[in-house]
N, C-alpha and C positions, 0 to 999 in steps of 0.2 A: 423485580423490575424488568420490564420488557426490553429487549434489544432495540435500539433506535435504528430505523431503516430509512435510507435517504436515496433520492434520485435527483438528477439534474439535467438541464437542457443547455445547449450551447449558447453562449452570450459573450459579448466583448469583455475582455479584461482591461485592455487599453486600446489605443488607436490602431495598433498593429497586431494584436493577439486576441484570439477567442478561445474559450474553454468552457467545459461543463463542470468546472470545479465547484460551482455554487450549488450545493446539494440541499434539497428541502425534504422534510419528513413525508413519508407516504401517509395517506389518510384512510386507505382501504386496501383490500387484497390486491396483490400483484403477482403475475406469473414470473417465476424465476427460471429462465431458460439457460441453455448452454453458454450464452454470452452475457448473462446477467439479468437484471431486473427490467421488466417491461417499462418502457418510457424513459429509461436512463440512457443518456447520450454520451458519446466521446467525440470530441472535435478532431483529435489526432489519432486515427485508428492504427497508425504504425506503432505508436508507443503506448497506447492505452486500449483497454478492452480486449476482446477476443476470448477464446475458450480458456486460455491459461491465465487470464487476468479479468475474470468475469465480475468479481466483487472485491472491493477493498475494505478491510477492517482496520479501524484505528482505535486503540485503547482509550477509553474515556479518562483514565487516570492521567494521561499525558497532558491534558489541558491545564491541570494545576501547575505542572512543571513550566509550561510555556508562559503562563501568567506571571510566575515568579521570575522567569528569564527576562521578560519584558521590563519588569520592575528593576531587576538587578542591573540591566544594561541602560536604564534610564532612557528608554526609547519612546518616541511619540506613540500615541495610541495606534494599534494596528489598524490597517485599512479595512480589515474584516474582523469581526468580533471572534474571540477565542472560545467558541462554543461548539459542541458536537456537530459534525457536518462540515466544519470550516476547512478541514484539510482535504475535502473532496471524497471523503469515505462514504461507502454505502452502508456500512454497519459500524455501530459503536456501542460498547458495553464495558463493564468492569469485570475483573477477575482473570483476564487473560493478557499477558504481555509477551513481548518478543523473546524474553528469556525462558518463558514457560512453554511456549508453543513450538512444536517441531514441524519441519517440512514433511508433508504427508499425513498429518493429523486430519481426522475426518469429523465433521460437525453436522448437526441437523438444524434446520431453521424452517419451521412449518413443515411443509411436505418436501422441501428441497434437502438434498444431501450435498455437502460442500467439502472440498479437500484443500488444505493449504498448499499452494504451489510455489510461492517465492516471496521474498521481502518486497516491499515497494521500493522503487528507485525514484528518489525525489527529483523534480525538475524545476526549471526556472520559473514556471508559472506560479509556484508558491511565493516567489519573491514579489511578483506583481500582486498576488492575492492579499498579502499582508503589508505591502509597502516597506519591506525590509530586504535589501539586496543580497543578504547572506542567508536567507531563510532556508533555501534548499540545502545548502552546505551544512548548516547547523543541524537540520533534521538528519542528514546522513551521518555526520560524525557523532551525534548523540545516540544513534541507534534507535531513535523513536520514530520509526517509519511506518509501523503497521505492516500488514501483509496482505497478499492477494489469494483469492480462492478460485479454483475451477469448480464447476458444477457437475457432480457425478450423477445426480438424479434431479430432473426438473420437477417443479411443483409450485403450488401457490404458497405465498408468504403473506403475512399480515402484520399490522402495526402492533398487535399484542403478542406476537411470537417471540420466543426466547432462543437465542443461539446456544446449543448444548453440545458438549463434547460427546462424540459417539464412539470413536475408536482411536486409540493412541498409535502413532507410528512407531515402528521399532528402529527408525533411522538414526535416532539420537542426534539429529542435527537441528538445533534450535534456529528459529528465524534470526535471532541476533547473531549467532555464530556464523550463519550463512552470509549475512550482510557484512560482517566484519572481515571474513576471508577475502571477499571480493573488493571491499572499499576501504577498510580501516586497519588492515594489517599489511606488513611487508610481504613480498612474494614468498610463498611456501608451496613447493611442488606437491607435497603430500596432500595438503588441504585442498588445493585446486583440483587435483585428480579426483578427490572425493566428490566435489561438486560436479565435475564433468561426467562422472559415472553414476550419479545419484538417480535412483529409479523414479522418484516422484517429484523431483525438482523440475521446474518448467524448462522447456527446450531453450528458451532465450537465455536463461541464466547458465545453463550448461554450456551453451555456445560461448558466452562471455568468459567462463572459466577455461574452456579449451583454447580460446584465442589468446588468453594471457599466458597459458602454458606454452603455446607455440612461439609467441613473440618474446616472452620473458619480460615484458614491459606492462605497466598499468595502462588501462584504457584512458583516453583523454576525456575529462569531465566538463570542459568548458562549454560545449554545445548544450549538454543536458542540464547542467546546473545554472548556467548564466546566459545561455543563448548567444554564445560567441565561440569562435574557433580557438 
């Protein structure tokens, strides 16, 4: 089965917020450059996109979990259907999860070569996307965030291409562990130092770890997760 590849353009999420989270499948070949796929937009370039966050991968397996979560919570139908692409990902497939993939792992997709750079940091736009005000927090605490890639080699990708593991990192730092150290575990100097000094972790995540080491306090999540101070 081919890897699903998505791009999106900026559009309103509500009266005050715009986003390119609504991704649609590509239908032909696309150039994958250092900052991602040709035609893929990011409304907020400060927190999305760039060379360290060029592509977002979301495991297709997680959609079953979210369907059951919705049923278990007896929630109204989500504002957006829980189908691949719904979380704003560029890539979705089966066989890879946050526990299995390490920071620094290298993949190929068509002519492009990609490297895992960091976990995804969920934001409040997910709450608007699905009509559930705790969605960003639930994604973070569940560990089902997916991850981001940097592009090591540009090239053409197509709808029939398959994402393939090319080279395993020796960092032994899984995406899930990386996420948990920063967001889901109490302060641990040794773990944070590992993130701050990691060779292939994105600069942004290394800075977050270094800031927490310096302050001894967790970062404030209100702005990112709920759009409030």
